Residue frames relative to the residue before (quaternion, step in Angstrom):
aa qw qx qy qz dx dy dz
M 1.0000 0.0000 0.0000 0.0000 0.00 0.00 0.00
S 0.3539 -0.7678 0.5023 0.1816 3.58 -0.86 0.97
S 0.2008 -0.7143 0.6539 0.1482 3.49 -1.31 0.57
Y 0.3025 -0.7511 0.5583 0.1808 3.55 -1.24 0.36
I 0.1352 -0.7745 0.6158 0.0516 3.53 -1.04 0.89
Y 0.1928 -0.7668 0.6052 0.0927 3.56 -0.86 1.02
L 0.0472 -0.8035 0.5932 -0.0158 3.57 -0.75 1.08
N 0.0492 -0.7748 0.6301 0.0166 3.56 -1.06 0.81
T 0.5118 -0.6717 0.4351 0.3124 3.60 -0.86 0.93
R 0.5224 0.6269 -0.4107 0.4068 3.59 1.21 -0.35
D 0.7347 0.4307 -0.2164 0.4774 3.58 1.10 -0.77
G 0.6365 0.5377 -0.3333 0.4413 3.60 1.23 -0.17
S 0.4463 -0.6382 0.5368 0.3247 3.53 -1.33 -0.15
G 0.4871 0.6415 -0.4793 0.3485 3.56 -0.91 0.88
N 0.5449 -0.5893 0.4722 0.3645 3.56 -1.02 -0.82
N 0.7517 -0.4397 0.2678 0.4122 3.58 -1.27 -0.28
Y 0.7494 0.2965 -0.2567 0.5335 3.61 1.16 0.34
E 0.7581 0.2134 -0.1604 0.5950 3.61 1.25 -0.17
T 0.0251 0.8079 -0.5848 0.0687 3.57 -0.81 1.02
Q 0.1136 -0.7741 0.6187 0.0709 3.55 -1.18 0.62
W 0.1347 -0.7721 0.6182 0.0601 3.53 -1.05 0.89
S 0.2860 -0.7238 0.5981 0.1910 3.58 -1.07 0.75
I 0.0842 -0.8084 0.5824 -0.0137 3.55 -0.60 1.22
F 0.3900 -0.6891 0.5485 0.2687 3.58 -0.97 0.81
S 0.0679 -0.7961 0.6013 -0.0042 3.55 -0.71 1.12
S 0.3772 -0.7429 0.5073 0.2200 3.56 -0.50 1.20
R 0.3330 -0.7445 0.5482 0.1853 3.55 -0.91 0.96
L 0.0171 0.8083 -0.5847 0.0666 3.55 0.06 1.32
A 0.5274 -0.6865 0.4001 0.3009 3.57 -0.74 1.08
N 0.7542 0.3908 -0.2088 0.4847 3.57 1.00 -0.77
L 0.5511 0.6424 -0.3790 0.3741 3.59 1.29 0.08
R 0.2962 -0.7589 0.5560 0.1649 3.60 -0.75 1.06
G 0.7183 -0.3395 0.2717 0.5432 3.54 1.02 -0.79
Y 0.5444 -0.6148 0.4743 0.3172 3.53 -1.23 -0.57
S 0.3004 -0.6688 0.6414 0.2259 3.50 -1.32 0.50
V 0.0433 -0.8297 0.5548 -0.0441 3.57 -0.54 1.20
S 0.0743 0.7724 -0.6293 0.0436 3.58 -1.05 0.81
L 0.4953 -0.6551 0.4884 0.2949 3.55 -1.21 0.53
V 0.2962 -0.7419 0.5769 0.1706 3.56 -0.92 0.96
N 0.7571 -0.2295 0.1647 0.5891 3.58 0.89 -0.94
V 0.1326 -0.7658 0.6247 0.0752 3.53 -1.33 0.36
T 0.0601 -0.7942 0.6047 -0.0068 3.56 -1.05 0.84
F 0.2097 0.7564 -0.6071 0.1239 3.56 -1.02 0.81
P 0.4859 -0.6428 0.4909 0.3311 3.60 -1.16 0.45
N 0.3941 -0.6909 0.5459 0.2633 3.56 -1.04 0.75
T 0.1196 0.8181 -0.5453 0.1380 3.56 0.10 1.31
V 0.5216 0.5923 -0.4333 0.4352 3.58 1.17 0.59
Y 0.3799 -0.7407 0.5081 0.2213 3.58 -0.60 1.13
P 0.5909 -0.5785 0.4230 0.3705 3.62 -1.10 0.61
I 0.7295 0.2271 -0.1626 0.6243 3.58 1.09 -0.72
N 0.0980 0.8153 -0.5495 0.1539 3.53 -0.45 1.28
E 0.7863 -0.3621 0.2216 0.4489 3.58 -1.27 -0.13
F 0.6799 0.4917 -0.2910 0.4596 3.60 1.22 -0.35
N 0.8083 0.1990 -0.1121 0.5427 3.64 1.20 -0.08
N 0.5709 0.6314 -0.3625 0.3795 3.61 0.97 0.73
I 0.5372 0.6256 -0.4019 0.3981 3.60 1.19 0.44
V 0.0931 -0.7504 0.6519 0.0570 3.56 -1.05 0.86
T 0.0611 0.7665 -0.6353 0.0712 3.57 -0.70 1.13
Y 0.0714 0.8076 -0.5766 0.1010 3.57 -0.77 1.02
T 0.2789 -0.7387 0.5905 0.1670 3.52 -1.28 0.48
Q 0.0297 0.7856 -0.6144 0.0673 3.53 -0.92 1.00
N 0.8358 -0.0356 -0.0190 0.5475 3.55 -0.71 1.12
S 0.6904 -0.5157 0.2414 0.4462 3.57 1.02 1.04
V 0.6148 0.5058 -0.3591 0.4871 3.59 1.24 0.25
Q 0.2316 -0.7772 0.5698 0.1328 3.59 -0.76 1.03
R 0.0352 -0.7783 0.6268 -0.0092 3.54 -1.00 0.95
S 0.0927 -0.7962 0.5970 0.0322 3.55 -1.21 0.49
F 0.0485 0.7748 -0.6303 -0.0024 3.53 -1.21 0.55
T 0.3799 -0.7202 0.5466 0.1957 3.54 -1.30 0.47
V 0.3236 -0.7087 0.5947 0.1987 3.56 -0.93 0.95
P 0.4931 -0.6828 0.4362 0.3168 3.63 -0.69 0.98
V 0.5525 -0.6045 0.4651 0.3362 3.57 -1.08 0.78
G 0.4271 0.7042 -0.4974 0.2726 3.59 -0.96 0.82
S 0.5373 -0.5559 0.5014 0.3884 3.55 -1.37 -0.31
Y 0.1032 -0.8265 0.5534 0.0036 3.58 -0.92 0.93
T 0.2748 -0.6602 0.6645 0.2168 3.47 -1.37 0.51
L 0.7006 -0.4279 0.3259 0.4690 3.58 -1.24 0.05
S 0.6976 0.4865 -0.2889 0.4395 3.59 0.83 -0.95
T 0.6799 0.4685 -0.3116 0.4703 3.62 0.94 -0.75
M 0.6084 0.5270 -0.3588 0.4727 3.60 1.15 -0.55
V 0.6134 0.5373 -0.3439 0.4656 3.60 1.00 -0.80
S 0.6573 0.5110 -0.3065 0.4614 3.59 0.94 -0.89
A 0.6679 0.4994 -0.3056 0.4595 3.61 0.92 -0.89
L 0.6642 0.4957 -0.3077 0.4673 3.60 0.98 -0.80
N 0.6276 0.5233 -0.3400 0.4655 3.60 1.02 -0.70
T 0.6251 0.5221 -0.3356 0.4732 3.56 1.03 -0.75
G 0.6884 0.4974 -0.2825 0.4460 3.57 0.93 -0.88
F 0.7030 0.4550 -0.2723 0.4739 3.58 0.88 -0.91
G 0.2162 -0.8152 0.5137 0.1577 3.59 1.12 -0.59
V 0.8314 -0.1936 0.1612 0.4954 3.58 -0.88 -0.99
Y 0.6111 0.6152 -0.3357 0.3679 3.61 1.23 -0.17
A 0.8015 -0.0011 -0.0052 0.5980 3.62 1.18 -0.35
T 0.2814 -0.7289 0.5979 0.1790 3.53 -1.27 0.49
V 0.1551 -0.7869 0.5940 0.0623 3.57 -0.92 0.94
T 0.0113 0.7954 -0.6042 0.0459 3.57 -0.88 0.99
A 0.4760 -0.5906 0.5469 0.3542 3.55 -1.33 0.26
A 0.4671 -0.6958 0.4705 0.2763 3.56 -0.82 1.04
A 0.5421 -0.6198 0.4627 0.3284 3.55 -1.22 0.52
A 0.6381 -0.5109 0.4057 0.4088 3.57 -1.24 0.46
P 0.5648 -0.1433 -0.8105 -0.0590 1.60 -2.13 1.35
L 0.5623 0.5959 -0.3938 0.4168 3.61 1.24 0.21
D 0.2831 0.8221 -0.4612 0.1768 3.57 1.10 0.67
K 0.6085 0.4572 -0.3953 0.5142 3.57 1.22 0.48
N 0.6048 0.5607 -0.3253 0.4626 3.55 1.31 0.28
I 0.3361 -0.7224 0.5739 0.1894 3.52 -1.30 0.48
T 0.1893 -0.7537 0.6191 0.1133 3.55 -1.13 0.76
I 0.1355 -0.7663 0.6245 0.0667 3.56 -0.93 0.98
T 0.0372 -0.8007 0.5975 -0.0189 3.56 -0.79 1.04
P 0.3405 -0.7399 0.5404 0.2113 3.63 -0.48 1.13
V 0.4860 -0.6717 0.4755 0.2944 3.57 -1.07 0.72
T 0.8051 0.1408 -0.0761 0.5712 3.62 0.96 -0.76
N 0.8380 0.0732 0.0002 0.5407 3.58 0.08 -1.29
A 0.6545 -0.5010 0.3973 0.4035 3.54 -1.32 0.36
I 0.2814 -0.7467 0.5859 0.1413 3.56 -1.25 0.58
T 0.1729 -0.7415 0.6369 0.1207 3.56 -1.12 0.77
L 0.3246 -0.7367 0.5618 0.1906 3.58 -0.81 1.02
D 0.2808 -0.8129 0.4924 0.1336 3.58 -0.39 1.24
D 0.4276 -0.7063 0.5179 0.2236 3.52 -1.03 0.94
V 0.1791 0.7709 -0.5846 0.1788 3.57 -0.09 1.33
E 0.6597 -0.5201 0.3707 0.3962 3.53 -1.27 0.39
N 0.8490 0.1687 -0.1458 0.4790 3.58 -1.18 0.73
N 0.3171 0.7616 -0.5120 0.2392 3.59 1.05 0.71
I 0.4718 -0.7032 0.4849 0.2186 3.53 -1.30 0.53
F 0.3932 0.7907 -0.4300 0.1880 3.58 1.27 -0.12
T 0.6216 0.5249 -0.3570 0.4590 3.63 0.96 -0.71
E 0.6684 0.5183 -0.3031 0.4390 3.58 0.91 -0.91
I 0.7562 0.3549 -0.2185 0.5045 3.61 0.99 -0.70
G 0.6378 -0.6237 0.2910 0.3458 3.57 1.26 0.37
F 0.6315 0.5246 -0.3398 0.4588 3.59 1.22 0.33
A 0.4605 -0.6614 0.5190 0.2849 3.54 -1.16 0.62
T 0.5081 -0.6045 0.5014 0.3536 3.56 -1.13 0.61
S 0.7987 0.2392 -0.2448 0.4948 3.54 -1.11 0.84
A 0.3828 0.7118 -0.4989 0.3128 3.59 1.22 0.29
V 0.2913 -0.7274 0.5960 0.1754 3.55 -1.14 0.71
I 0.1918 -0.7824 0.5874 0.0773 3.57 -0.73 1.14
P 0.2876 -0.7873 0.5155 0.1779 3.63 -0.38 1.15
V 0.6915 -0.4720 0.3450 0.4243 3.56 -1.29 0.30
A 0.6354 0.5399 -0.3242 0.4469 3.60 1.10 -0.66
G 0.5434 -0.6303 0.3916 0.3926 3.58 1.26 -0.26
S 0.1215 -0.7816 0.6088 0.0607 3.56 -1.25 0.40
T 0.2562 -0.7621 0.5797 0.1322 3.56 -1.03 0.87
G 0.3419 -0.7714 0.5076 0.1744 3.55 -0.81 1.02
L 0.6706 -0.4283 0.3989 0.4558 3.52 -1.35 -0.29
P 0.6897 -0.4383 0.3316 0.4715 3.63 -1.20 0.14
V 0.5120 -0.6553 0.4602 0.3110 3.56 -1.00 0.85
S 0.1873 -0.7516 0.6228 0.1098 3.55 -1.28 0.50
L 0.1045 0.8511 -0.4947 0.1413 3.54 0.25 1.33
Q 0.4925 0.6980 -0.4097 0.3199 3.58 1.25 0.17
G 0.5405 -0.6212 0.4115 0.3907 3.61 1.21 -0.21
T 0.7824 -0.3529 0.2350 0.4562 3.55 -1.31 -0.17
N 0.4388 -0.6931 0.5103 0.2584 3.58 -1.13 0.66
Y 0.7985 -0.0014 0.0075 0.6019 3.56 1.17 -0.49
V 0.2530 -0.7183 0.6213 0.1846 3.53 -1.39 0.25
D 0.2703 -0.7454 0.5881 0.1596 3.56 -0.93 0.93
L 0.2068 -0.7256 0.6430 0.1315 3.54 -0.98 0.94
V 0.1088 -0.8275 0.5504 -0.0214 3.54 -0.36 1.36
T 0.1142 -0.8078 0.5768 0.0417 3.58 -0.97 0.83
N 0.5500 -0.5884 0.4745 0.3552 3.54 -1.35 0.00
F 0.4076 0.7434 -0.4517 0.2778 3.59 1.22 0.31
S 0.7352 0.2621 -0.2078 0.5896 3.59 1.28 0.03
S 0.4486 -0.7011 0.4860 0.2663 3.58 -1.10 0.66
N 0.5234 0.6524 -0.4152 0.3579 3.60 1.22 -0.24
N 0.5195 -0.6230 0.4805 0.3331 3.56 -1.15 0.62
Y 0.4686 -0.6875 0.4826 0.2736 3.55 -1.07 0.80
S 0.1711 0.7100 -0.6814 0.0478 3.51 -1.28 0.63
T 0.6461 -0.5438 0.3530 0.4027 3.59 -1.15 0.45
S 0.7078 0.4354 -0.2639 0.4897 3.61 1.18 -0.43
N 0.6476 0.4986 -0.3155 0.4822 3.60 1.28 -0.11
S 0.1964 -0.8416 0.4951 0.0891 3.57 -0.05 1.31
Q 0.5300 0.6836 -0.4055 0.2954 3.61 1.17 -0.38
K 0.7316 0.3885 -0.2456 0.5034 3.60 1.12 -0.48
I 0.5722 0.5901 -0.3698 0.4331 3.59 1.31 -0.04
L 0.3213 -0.7422 0.5545 0.1960 3.57 -0.68 1.06
V 0.7786 -0.1315 0.0882 0.6072 3.57 1.07 -0.75
R 0.2493 -0.7183 0.6274 0.1679 3.56 -1.20 0.65
I 0.1826 -0.8323 0.5221 0.0364 3.54 -0.44 1.30
P 0.3539 -0.7268 0.5396 0.2351 3.64 -0.60 1.04
I 0.1917 -0.7676 0.6009 0.1139 3.58 -1.00 0.83
Q 0.0658 0.8058 -0.5789 0.1061 3.54 -0.30 1.31
Q 0.5926 0.5778 -0.3482 0.4401 3.53 1.33 -0.13
E 0.4968 -0.6562 0.4829 0.2989 3.55 -1.12 0.69
Y 0.6979 -0.4364 0.3601 0.4391 3.52 -1.35 0.24
G 0.7946 0.3182 -0.2409 0.4575 3.57 -1.01 0.87
T 0.6372 0.5113 -0.3352 0.4692 3.60 1.26 -0.13
I 0.5330 -0.6295 0.4693 0.3152 3.56 -1.30 0.29
V 0.2332 -0.7487 0.6079 0.1247 3.56 -0.96 0.96
F 0.0284 0.7670 -0.6400 0.0359 3.57 -0.83 1.04
H 0.0129 0.8112 -0.5823 0.0521 3.56 -0.76 1.06
E 0.0328 -0.7683 0.6386 -0.0295 3.51 -0.96 1.04
P 0.3367 -0.7823 0.4783 0.2144 3.62 -0.17 1.22
T 0.4233 -0.6924 0.5208 0.2648 3.57 -0.96 0.86
T 0.7647 0.1230 -0.0786 0.6277 3.58 1.16 -0.66
P 0.2410 -0.8167 0.5039 0.1451 3.61 0.10 1.24
H 0.4046 -0.6841 0.5587 0.2370 3.54 -1.13 0.81
E 0.1732 -0.8136 0.5520 0.0581 3.58 -0.51 1.22
V 0.0460 -0.8046 0.5920 -0.0078 3.58 -0.84 1.00
F 0.3953 -0.6830 0.5578 0.2572 3.55 -1.22 0.58
V 0.0844 -0.8013 0.5923 -0.0066 3.56 -0.86 1.01
G 0.3879 -0.7161 0.5345 0.2262 3.57 -0.82 1.00
Q 0.6717 -0.5166 0.3396 0.4082 3.57 -1.21 0.46
S 0.6767 0.4999 -0.3129 0.4406 3.59 0.87 -0.88
Q 0.6290 0.5253 -0.3386 0.4623 3.62 1.04 -0.70
F 0.6717 0.5250 -0.3001 0.4279 3.54 1.03 -0.78
D 0.5378 0.6342 -0.4074 0.3776 3.61 1.17 -0.41
D 0.7873 0.1072 -0.0370 0.6060 3.56 1.02 -0.83
I 0.1302 -0.8089 0.5726 0.0311 3.55 -0.31 1.29
Y 0.1488 -0.7793 0.6062 0.0552 3.55 -0.85 1.07
M 0.0123 -0.7826 0.6223 0.0066 3.56 -1.11 0.73
G 0.0039 0.7837 -0.6211 0.0018 3.56 -1.05 0.80
L 0.2733 -0.7489 0.5824 0.1589 3.57 -1.21 0.60
Y 0.0095 0.7992 -0.5989 0.0504 3.58 -0.92 0.98
D 0.4219 -0.7134 0.4996 0.2521 3.57 -1.04 0.78
D 0.7429 -0.4525 0.2681 0.4141 3.59 -1.30 0.00
K 0.6600 0.4396 -0.3215 0.5175 3.59 1.28 0.08
G 0.5740 -0.6093 0.3695 0.4034 3.59 1.28 0.11
N 0.4900 0.6423 -0.4471 0.3841 3.61 1.24 0.27
K 0.5948 -0.5621 0.4317 0.3794 3.55 -1.20 0.52
F 0.2714 -0.7420 0.5964 0.1414 3.56 -0.93 0.99
K 0.0829 -0.8569 0.5087 -0.0060 3.54 0.09 1.36
L 0.2796 -0.7389 0.5932 0.1547 3.54 -0.65 1.15
N 0.6204 -0.5311 0.4103 0.4059 3.57 -1.22 0.40
A 0.7024 -0.5134 0.3005 0.3909 3.55 -1.20 0.59
N 0.7786 0.3092 -0.1667 0.5200 3.61 0.98 -0.78
S 0.5207 0.6020 -0.4258 0.4303 3.57 1.19 0.58
Y 0.1307 -0.8187 0.5586 0.0244 3.56 -0.98 0.85
L 0.3010 -0.7193 0.6007 0.1764 3.52 -1.26 0.63
S 0.0677 -0.7732 0.6280 0.0563 3.54 -1.10 0.71
M 0.0173 0.7973 -0.6030 0.0185 3.55 -1.10 0.67
T 0.2715 -0.7354 0.6007 0.1569 3.51 -1.26 0.56
L 0.1501 -0.7902 0.5916 0.0555 3.56 -0.83 1.04
S 0.2808 -0.7059 0.6232 0.1857 3.52 -1.17 0.72
V 0.0616 -0.8209 0.5666 -0.0352 3.59 -0.69 1.15
T 0.0298 -0.7919 0.6097 -0.0125 3.56 -0.84 1.03
N 0.4424 -0.6881 0.5102 0.2652 3.61 -0.87 0.95
I 0.1452 -0.7574 0.6310 0.0839 3.56 -1.06 0.85
T 0.1243 -0.8223 0.5542 0.0363 3.58 -0.50 1.16
N 0.5698 -0.5702 0.4681 0.3622 3.53 -1.28 0.41
K 0.5200 -0.6105 0.4854 0.3482 3.53 -1.15 0.57
S 0.4116 -0.7197 0.5068 0.2362 3.54 -0.93 0.90
């Protein structure tokens, strides 16, 4: 017979992307552990599509490296073009490409060619350019921009000893599709819940972390909270 546990990050210890709860787990002599699955999860989407993990532009021109930060926020193609022009200043011009490439950005150096440097938290994938791409003086048009933010959020737990990665499903309790815009409420109820076995000691302290589709921390705002309901079934040893 299953029991249900309601958890809210407001009641745990941690921060806005990692939380830990201390749960009293009865030490029953015949108990092997628990079968745990997620019933539902709710949280506000308070993570901007362009955030601290994807807003850096670093480039080298004529052997001089420069860098600027695109402000955190939500962007359309036109507002992104404006932000990039502000950042590049006198060293490059950024425009929206003409149809049929009207979801693409063109970067045109003012004097010498530009190399987009591969640094941490860069924005190049979002604006359609490869890291280490060389932009000639004649200009270069990237792939269609991707400004909608993460496609999904992984809810990761301590129920497995394997290290987390976006391709390693064994530590993911649930992968939550993100189709809602910034500021809306995300509610997810798995149609086929992922069931995991949890030992008694693991159940005493439940850890949860949120990560986006690139493996970056999905940081909710300081006053935003996640809640989830777990279905828990005792697993006993065979007599």
